[in-house]
N, C-alpha and C positions, 0 to 999 in steps of 0.2 A: 358595220363591223364587227368582228365580233368582242368580246369584253372581256373574255380570257387569252392571257398570251401567258409563257412558260421560259422563265430566263435561267440559265443550269450555273453557277457560279461556284468554283473548287470542285465542280464532281457533285455535288448536292443541288436538290431540287428546290426552285422558290416557282411558288404558284401565287401572281398578284392577280390580285383581283380588284376590278377597274369600276367604281361602284359614284352614284352621286356625291362631291365629297360635300354639296350643302348639308343634305340627309344626315351626314355623319356630327356636321358641324359640334353638337350638342353634346355627342355620344362618347366622353370621356367613358373609363371603367376603373372598375373598383382596384385599390391598388393590392398586392401579394407581396408585399416588404423583401428583403432579401439582410440576412444579416453572417456576415464572416470572419467565423470562429476561427484564431490562429492558437495554437494550444501545442501541446508537448508533455512525451508521458514524463520527465522528469522535472515538471515546474515542483517545488515543495509545495506539501499539500495545504498548508496553510494560507497560502495565496490561491492556487489552484480551488481548493473546495470553498473557500469563499465566492468569486465568480463562477463557478458551476451553479452553485446554489443560487446565487441570483438569478442565472440565464436562467438557470430552469425554472422557477419560480414566475417570470415572465412569460416563458414559452407556454407552459401550460394554462396559464390565465389567456393567451394570448393564440389560441390552436390556428385559428383560420386568418391571421394579418400580418405573420411573417414565417419566413422557411431559413433552415441554415446551412450552412456547408461550411464545412470545420476542416485547417487546413495543418496538417501537422508537420512544424516547422525544426530546424535544426541548427543551434549556431552553438561557438564556445566547448563548452562541456555537455552541452546537448548531442553534439554531433556523433550519428551512427548508434544514437541508442535508443532510437522510436522504431520498434519495426514498421507504423504506419507511415512514416517518412523515406524510409527507406524503401518501402513500394514506387512510390513515384517522388522520387526529389526535386529531379527537374521543375516542374510544373507548380509543384506550392511554391519553390523561388520563383518562378514568375510573377506569383501573384505578391510574394514579400516585396519583392523589389517593385514592382507596378505602384504597391503604396506606400515604399519605403516603411515597411513595418521593421521595427528594430527592438522590440520587447515581445514578452509570451505570457499569462494571456492578453489578447488582443483582440477589441469588436470593433467591426467596421459596419453600422447600418447604410443601406442602399448609396454605397460609395464613399460616406463619409464626409459629403461638402459639408462645413459648419454654416456657410448663408440659407439652409434649406432646412437649417434646424433636425439634423440628422445628429447620432451619433459617433464618434469616433474613441476609443478608448478600452481602459480595463473594465473586462464585464461588469465585474462587481458594482460600477458606478454606471451600468445601462438602468434605465429607469423605465417605467409608464409613459410617462411624457413626454419622450423621443417619439415613443410606438403612436402615442394619440397625434402629436402633432405631421406627420408624414402620412398617417390614416383619412388626413381629413383631408390630402393634397390627392383629386381621383389621377390616374395616368393614363397618355392619351396612347394607350395600346393594351391588347387581351392578349395571355399567352393559355394557351391551351395544350398539355404533354400527355405523353402516353408512352409508355413501354412492355417489350417482351421479351423474353428467352425462345431461343431455339431450342425443342426435343432435347440437344445431348446437354443444356446447361452451360453450354460454357462459349456463349453468343448473347449480347442484346443488344435488339433494335431500340430508335428514341422515334420518337416523332413527337416534332411539336408544330405547333400553329399558333405562327405570331399575328396579330391582327391591328392593324393602325383606327383606333375610334377616333384619334383628336389629333390637333397638331404635334406634327413629330419633327424633330429636330434633323441633321444631319449627320457621318462621322460617327454612325452607331454600329455597336459589334453586338451577334447575338450569341453567346454562352451555353453551350448543353453540356450539363457536369454530372456524371453518374457518381453516386454516393451510397455509402454502405450507412444505411440508418440505425442500426446497431450492433456494439462489436460487443463480447464479452467476453475477458480473460480469465480462465480459472483460477493463477495467479499474475499479481500485476509484472505487468513487462518493465516496469522501470522503477527507480525511486520513490516515487510520488507514493506510489501504493494502491494508486486507480485502476480500476480490471475493468470499468465499462465505459465505453463513447460511444457516441450519436455522432449521424452525419459526417462520418468522416470521406472525404474527396477522393477518390479510388482515381477518375480520368475524365479529362477536360474533352470533349468533342469541339470538331475535329483534331485540334490540339491548342495548345494554351493561348493560342492568339486568339481565339473565338473566329466568328464568321463576320465578315464588312458586308452588313445593309447597303442595298441599293438604295436611291431616293424614293419614296413614299408619301403617298395623299391616305388620305382618310378613306379608309373602304377598302385597302389593299392588304392584301394577305401572302405569306412568306408562311413557307413551308419546308422544315428542315427532317430530314429522314437521316439517321447517323446509324453505324454498327462499330461496335468493338468488340475486338476476340479477349475474353475476360483472363484479367491477369491479376496473382493476388488478392485475390478475394474469400472475405472470411465463411461466406453464409451468401447463398446467390437468391435463397428468399427474401434477405435485407437489401438488395437492389433498389435504391431509387432515383428519380431524376426528376433536375432541375435545370430549367431553362430560364436566363433572363436577358435583360437588351441594357446592353450601358454605353451611355457617352465614352467615348474611348479616350479625349481630351480631360473634361470635369471630373469623371469618372463616377457621376448620377449614374446608377441604376434607376431607370422609369417602369421596370416593370418584371415581375418573376412568376413562373408558372411551376407546378409540381405535381410528379406522379409518385405514389406512396407502393410500397412493398407489396407485395400481391398475397393477401392471406391464402394459405390450405384448405384442403377440408379435413383433415385431421392433424394435432399439433400440440405435443404434450409439451410444456416447460417448465420451469423453476422461477418462480421469484426472487425465493430468497431462502435463507438458511442458519439455523440458529442452534447451539451446544454452547452447555457452561463452560465459562471460559476455562476455569480449573476448577475441580472437585476429585476429594475420595473415595465420594461414592461413583455410583454409573453416571457415564454422559447417555443422555435420551437427546439427541436431535429432532428437533422440528422443521420439516421443511414446507412450501408453502407451492406448490402444486398449483400453475396455471395450466387453463385451455385457451391458446393461441390458433386454434382453427378456427373452420367456418360451423362444424358437426358441433352437437352435443358431445363434450366428452365423459363418457360410460364406463371404460376401462385404460388401463395402462399398466407397466413395472414400472417400479421406484427401482433403479440402482443406487447400493451406497458401495462406497470402498473408502479404507484406511490407507493414504499413503500411494504407495502402490501398488497394494494388495488384490487380491483376487476380488471383484465384485462378489456382492451380495445383491439378489434382487426379490423384491417382496412386492407382490399382485396387492395390488387396488382396484374398486371397484366403487363406483360414486355417479355423478348427474353433475355435470359443471357447464354450465351455459358457455359459447362464444364468448371470453374475454373475460369470465368468471376464473375469482384460485380459490382453495381452499388448502386447509395446516392439515398436515400428514404426520403423526410422531412415529419415526422409528424405534428398532431396535435397539436398548441399553448396548452400550460401549466400557470396554473395562480394560483398555490398553495402556498400560504406563506411560511416562511421557507424556511429547509434543508432540501434535502431530496433526496432519492433513484430513478434512475428510470431505471428500465430495462427492454428491449426489447428480443421479442425471435418471429422467424418464426413457422410457422408450415404447416401442407397441403402442401407440395410443389405438385405440378405437380393432385395437387386433392390426393393426397393418403398419409398414415403414413410415418412421417421421420423418418428412421431406426438410423438417425447419431445426438446424443446428446451433443456431447462434446462442436459444437463450434455452439451450438443454442443460448444459451443467453449472450449478453455484455449489462455492464448497465453504470451509470457514475450517479453522484451525482450534484443537481443545486440546488441555492438557489435564494427565490423569495423575494422581501422585502415586509412587511405588511402596509397598510395604516399607514399615519403618525396618532401617538398620542400624545395627550398632558400630559399624565398621567406619572409622573417619572419611575423610573427602578430600580429597586432593582433584582439584579439575581449573586448566591451563589454557582449556579452548584450544587445546592442537588438534582437534581429532573433529568429524563430522557436529554438526552447530541445529538443534540443540544435544547438549551433548545425551547420553543415555538415563533417563528416569529424570531429567531434570524437565523445567515446565514452562512455559511462558505465557502469561496474561496480557491481552488485548483489545483492551474495552473496544475502544476505538476505529477496531479494524483497519487500523492504517500504519505505518511504517513502525515498529518496534524492535526489539531486542536483537542482536544477527550476532554473527561472526565477522570479523575484520581480518585481514590477513595484511597489514598493515604496520602496524603496532600492538608489542604488546609490552609487560611490565618490565619496566629500568629498562628494556631493549633486551631481555633475555629470550626471547623470541620473537616473531612477526604477527602473533593470533594473539587476540583478545577480545571479549567480547563490547557490542558496540552501540550505544542508544542515540540513534540522530536526531537529538534535538536542534539540531541546528536548522532541518528540515520537515518539526513536527510545529502542531500550532501549542500555542503556551494553554495551557491545562490539559493536555495529551497526559496519560497516564498509561506506565507499563512496566510489568513485572517479571521476574528472572525470579522460578522457585527452584533449589537447592532440592537433592532426593530428601525424602522422610526419613528422620533419625529414632532410634531407639539413645532415648537418657536415662530411662530406668534403673541401672547402675551404673550409672558414671557417677565416680565421685567430682567430676569440674568438666567444664565446655568449655570453648571458646571460639573464636572465629578469626580469622585473619585474611584479608585481599589486599590488592594492590588497585588504586585508584588512578584515574587521572582524567584533569576538566579543565576547559578555560572559558572564561567568560565571555560573552557576545559583548557586552558594556556593562553600566551597573544599574541598567536596570529592569534586565531580563532576569528574574531568580528563579532559577532550577534548582530542584532538588532531589538530592539523595537519601534514601532511607531503607535501615535493614529493621526489615519487621518481623516477629517469631510468635506462631501459632501451636498450640498445643489442642486445637478442638478443628483441627482440621480448617483453618479460614473460616470458621464461623466469628472469632473475633483476634486481635493482632495485638502484638505488642511492641512499640517502636524500641528496639535498644541504640538505635543511629541516626543522627537527623544531620547534615549539614549541607546548607545552600552557598548560594554567590561566596564572598570571599574566603569562609571557613571550607569553602569545597575546593576552590579551587585550584591550581597545583600548578600554572604557568599564568603567563598576562593575558589581559584582555586581548582576545582576537576577532576581528571581524568577519575572516574568512573563516573556511570551515576547520576546526580547528584536528589537529594529528598528534602528536605527542612524541618526542624526542627521550631520548632516554632517561633523561635529569628530570622530567619533568612528570617522572610518578611519586607514588606516595603510600609507603604503607598505612593499613589501618587494622586496629586491633580490639577486637569485642568480647568480654567474658558474657558469655552463656550458662555460666554456671548455676544462676537462679533458675534453671530451666530443666535440674537435674532433679530425676525420680519422674520424668512425664517420660512416659513410653511412645508419645507418634511426636515428632517437633517439626516443623515447618518453617524454616528460614527463608525469606522473601525478602528480596532488593526494590524496593518500590521508587521509581523513579516519577516523577511529576515536573513536567515542561513548561518554562518558562518562555520559551523560543527563544534560548539564549544560545549553547555551543555543545559541541557534542562532549559525549562522557562513556568513559571507558575502562571494564573491571578487567584485573588478573589475577592469576593466580589466587583465587579462593579457597582457603581449608580452610573445615571444619572440625575442630580434633575431640576425640573423646577419650578423657581417666576414666579406665573402668575398674570399680574394687574387686579386689580379691580375695575379700574375705579374712583375712590371716590380719589380727590383732597385733601391729608390734611393739614390743614391750619396751615397758617403763624405761629401763635404762639405759635405751639407746633412742635416744631420740634425735633429728636430726634440722639442724639450721645451716639455711640458703641466706647468703648475703654478697653484696649488695643484688636490689633485684626491685624498681631495672638495676638493671649492668651494662656495662660496656665492653672495657678491653676485657677484664677479667671476673672470673665466679668461683666464689667458697661456696664451701661445702664441708660440717664440720658433724659429726655424731658427740653424743654425751659417753656414748662405752666407748671401748678399745678395742673390740674385735672387729677384726677385717671388714671390708664392705667395698661395694664397687658403686658407681655413679654411671648409671646410661641416660643420655639425654638424646632429645628425639626432634622435629618438626614438625609441623602440624600435619602433616603428608604420613604423619608414623616413620617417617624415614631416620635409621640411628645415623646422629651426628657425629656424634664420641661417646667412648665406652672405659674409665679409666678405675684401676684399683686402687687405694686407700683403706690408709686407719687412723681413725679419729678426726683427721684435717688434709684437705688438700684444695688447691688454687689453683684455676684451668684457666689458662689462656683463651681468653674466646675471640681476637682479634679478626678473626678470617669469619666468622660468625654471621651470615647477612642477619640485618637488625626484622625482630618477628617475637611471636611468642613461641615458646617450646616449652618442652613437657618432660618432666624428670622424673628417675625413677632411680631409688637408692635401696640396695640386697644387700644383707648380709647370710649366712649361710641357710637361713630359715625360709628365706624368700623377700620378699618389696616389705619394706619397714616404714619407707615415706616416699609418697610420690606429691605431685605439685605441679606448678606452672610459672617461668619466672618470664621476664621480659628486656631483650637488648632495643636500647635505644640509638 
């Protein structure tokens, strides 16, 4: 009798090898574990980062003990926001339903059966002990997997050999899964701020139900040959294949096999990019160049691009072994304001680069503008960040952004948002106003509108206003509020969006900094993992000296100050005079002639700080600041 026979199931080829069962009775196989990771691009970074860090640490410490498939889920507010879920939502949902997953991030080790001592739950709680317990239990299967792409690089062939090496149960299914090992976005695709993802499920073959295995004895082998016409793949060179055998009823995964991405001969990539967060001097970026190819990297072209400008090319010559990296200093940058810097290498060893997932890395930088003597008025109605404004984001995650859902006192739908609701405790983020020249100023003031609600009484978010006269070398805090002193609305365990009545006007005197030629004003946010903060109607006003010394006989008195519905001006002289009142955007609010004394109705003026000038025929005789409460 021929010891080989071929069985065709679901148009797939199964090769059954019948050998002596007794010979293999004790030949159980080492186990490659399967970790299924359910994720989403909009998971708050404080939750996702802890889970990812723990998982990554264990994966790096156990490279030969488990393989991962990451499913990008979508539910509730996350629906329709994750591009990797949108590529294959139906098959993701099949695995969600199969395991009854109700939250993310969520991890399942070898099917998650607690009676086997395996893990299921928040990946932040995954531990080495779970890996060790499962590693000590051998598997009744061995799996060898390979894959290849056709010459057109638009189709993948997956080949798996599943062999029985011990006593196997019935009711088993084989699943073949094409994954994309590494996916890197230039900018985050969603609110979590993450730009790097691993082991993302692209397609389950032949479908999400897998292939039912026939009854098999020790020594039998099953061969699976499957193909997939590629779709929604970011980089074909990062395609890998996982095959696993699972009990359909108990969900136990008995064994996994893995075919890694295939290295290319020449590949230049970037690992990281660093640039000073904020500077008055030049920005000198440092990029880490990486050789991802088989051949030594002897040359390439490093390209850098500011925002959507024309890329600038810099030749590089060196000698990097396969897998090695080196830091490269790029030319200095001087563009004022807040900018996106992208860096990507091309032409490794003078040939086209076939691998693109690792090419581009990006970061933001802010460069101070030349000091101006004009007042600043910013309502965040145009593009964000506004011209010559800067953003400091030391942690590289979510930071100051423009919102179109709420504006100061309901007067607009625009403001600057710091989304503390989704940022981790201790996160700091800075918003820099353009540099100002106070050298000739008699007085200076800041006013702004703020809205904030605490999450509860535990989380202490803090907003500070800090001023520097030495380009950020040192800072003086002129305003600091947190918790109840910062709050403008009741505690809210949902993400806070203010109503028109949930704003407060703030005023800060900056006169102590007059005489300084380069003044930076910074809004410094310190996250306590609380709730969202909004800023609007930022005005920095400067009153400049005219150099005219007023006559002693014509001094001015202003009262009351602060005022509410009426403001009185009087002069000691009896000459005709004129009063002009400006808001901090230098908009003239009123102008009135008087002789000796005048009382002005101010009931219609908004609460805030105002600058006044009193003039006579010789010019300005006095100017100052008044506050309406």
